[in-house]
C-alpha positions in Angstrom: 6.1 161.3 156.7 6.3 164.7 155.9 3.1 166.6 157.4 3.3 169.9 155.1 5.7 171.8 153.3 6.7 175.5 153.1 8.6 177.3 150.6 8.4 179.2 147.4 6.8 178.0 144.6 9.0 177.5 141.4 6.7 175.5 138.5 3.3 175.1 139.0 1.5 172.6 136.0 -1.9 171.4 135.6 -1.7 168.7 138.0 1.3 169.4 139.9 2.9 172.1 141.4 6.7 172.7 142.2 7.9 173.6 145.6 11.1 174.9 146.6 11.7 174.1 150.4 15.5 174.7 151.7 17.0 174.4 148.1 15.3 170.9 147.5 12.4 171.2 144.6 9.2 169.0 145.8 7.1 167.8 143.2 4.0 167.8 145.0 0.7 165.9 142.5 -2.6 168.7 143.4 -6.2 169.1 142.5 -7.7 171.3 140.3 -9.1 173.5 142.8 -6.2 173.8 144.4 -4.6 175.0 141.5 -7.3 177.8 140.7 -6.2 178.8 144.5 -2.6 178.6 144.5 -0.4 182.0 144.8 1.7 183.2 141.5 4.9 181.2 141.0 7.9 183.0 142.8 5.0 183.2 145.9 6.2 181.2 149.0 2.8 179.2 150.2 2.1 175.8 152.5 0.8 172.5 151.4 -0.1 169.9 153.2 0.8 166.4 152.2 0.1 162.8 152.3 3.0 160.8 151.0 1.9 157.5 148.7 4.5 154.6 148.3 4.3 151.8 146.0 7.3 149.4 144.4 8.1 151.9 141.5 7.6 155.4 142.4 6.9 157.6 145.6 4.2 160.9 145.0 3.5 163.5 147.4 0.1 164.5 147.0 -0.6 168.2 148.8 -3.7 170.6 149.7 -4.0 174.0 151.3 -6.2 173.0 154.4 -6.1 169.7 156.8 -9.8 169.5 155.7 -9.4 168.6 152.0 -5.9 166.3 153.3 -8.7 164.3 156.3 -11.0 163.5 153.1 -8.6 162.4 150.8 -7.6 160.0 153.3 -10.9 158.9 153.5 -11.4 158.5 150.0 -8.2 156.3 149.4 -10.0 153.9 152.1 -12.5 152.9 149.7 -12.3 149.8 147.2 -11.8 151.3 143.8 -10.6 155.3 144.5 -7.0 155.1 144.7 -5.0 158.7 144.8 -6.1 159.7 141.7 -9.6 159.4 141.9 -9.6 160.9 144.9 -7.7 164.2 143.1 -10.6 164.1 141.0 -13.4 164.0 143.5 -11.6 166.9 145.3 -11.2 168.7 141.8 -15.2 168.3 141.3 -15.6 169.0 144.9 -14.3 170.7 148.0 -14.2 168.8 151.5 -17.4 170.3 152.7 -19.6 169.8 149.3 -18.2 166.1 149.6 -19.3 165.4 153.2 -23.0 167.0 152.3 -22.7 164.2 149.0 -22.0 161.4 151.8 -24.7 162.3 154.1 -27.3 162.5 151.8 -26.3 159.9 149.5 -25.7 162.2 146.7 -23.8 159.8 144.4 -24.5 162.1 141.0 -22.6 164.7 142.8 -19.6 162.3 143.6 -19.8 160.6 139.9 -19.2 163.8 138.3 -15.5 163.5 139.2 -13.7 161.7 135.8 -12.7 157.9 136.4 -15.6 157.9 139.1 -18.4 155.8 138.1 -21.8 155.7 139.8 -21.2 151.9 141.6 -18.1 153.6 142.7 -19.6 156.8 144.0 -22.1 154.5 146.1 -19.2 152.3 147.7 -18.0 156.1 149.1 -20.7 157.0 150.5 -21.5 153.5 151.9 -17.9 153.3 153.3 -18.0 157.1 154.5 -21.1 157.6 155.8 -20.2 156.4 159.4 -16.7 158.6 159.0 -18.3 161.8 158.0 -21.0 164.3 160.2 -22.1 168.0 159.6 -20.2 169.2 162.9 -16.7 167.9 161.2 -17.4 171.1 159.0 -17.7 173.3 162.0 -14.6 172.1 163.8 -12.3 171.9 161.2 -13.4 175.6 160.3 -12.5 176.5 163.7 -9.2 174.8 163.7 -8.4 176.4 160.7 -9.1 179.9 161.7 -7.2 179.6 165.3 -4.3 178.2 163.2 -4.5 181.1 161.1 -4.8 183.4 164.0 -8.7 185.0 164.5 -7.7 186.0 168.0 -11.2 188.0 167.9 -12.4 185.9 171.2 -15.0 184.9 169.0 -14.7 180.6 168.2 -15.1 181.0 164.3 -18.3 179.3 163.1 -20.7 180.0 166.4 -23.7 181.9 164.5 -23.6 179.1 161.2 -23.4 176.1 163.8 -26.5 177.7 166.1 -28.0 178.7 162.8 -27.6 175.7 160.9 -28.9 173.3 164.3 -32.0 175.6 164.5 -32.8 174.9 160.6 -32.5 171.0 161.9 -34.6 171.4 164.8 -37.3 172.9 162.2 -36.9 169.4 160.5 -34.8 170.3 156.9 -31.9 167.5 156.4 -28.9 168.2 157.9 -26.8 168.5 155.1 -29.1 171.4 153.1 -29.3 173.0 156.5 -25.5 173.8 156.4 -25.4 174.4 153.0 -27.8 177.2 153.1 -25.9 178.9 156.5 -23.1 178.7 154.6 -24.3 180.9 151.6 -25.0 183.5 153.8 -22.3 186.3 153.1 -20.4 187.1 156.5 -22.5 185.1 158.5 -20.4 185.2 161.6 -21.0 188.7 161.9 -24.6 188.4 162.2 -26.6 187.2 164.4 -28.1 184.0 164.3 -31.7 185.2 163.9 -30.7 187.1 161.2 -28.5 184.1 159.3 -31.8 181.7 160.0 -33.8 184.4 157.7 -31.2 184.8 155.3 -30.7 180.8 155.2 -34.3 180.2 155.0 -34.7 182.2 152.1 -32.5 179.9 150.6 -34.1 176.8 151.1 -37.1 178.1 149.0 
């Protein structure tokens, strides 16, 4: 179906955006997080989409990154979480935060999403824990950086990945290690040792 749409924003509402592409207006359902990151009406934007078809309607769901779209697709495979529920989850946490919650078994974090109860959150963890990994975060960030034309000859995420792996080797849980290094500002401009020192401070 439609992989992505690139066009001018003509209208923005609480749960959807209208994108004009070749004189056609597409109504795309979005998360609250996406809403806060969109440029103003009249500006151009690229939105990765998922087409949901049922007997009485066809809906487009849109995300600013392939990573969020990927997690949306995983969420809707969970029994009890449809597109609306998946949007709710991704409105309260981004793709990486959702991975952390799944890997660490943090059902309470997922259950903060409106309409998602504790049992549904636990089911999501059970169903998806073998389908996500900490490494996905680095792979996806490297891909997005490449697509954006980083061109600095250095793979994005290399320093943070090495720092996170070092923390894991020291005995810290993988989710805690990645969360700590991601909190270090301008990590890719620092050495692995510098990132490690700053990340360790955030773990205490």
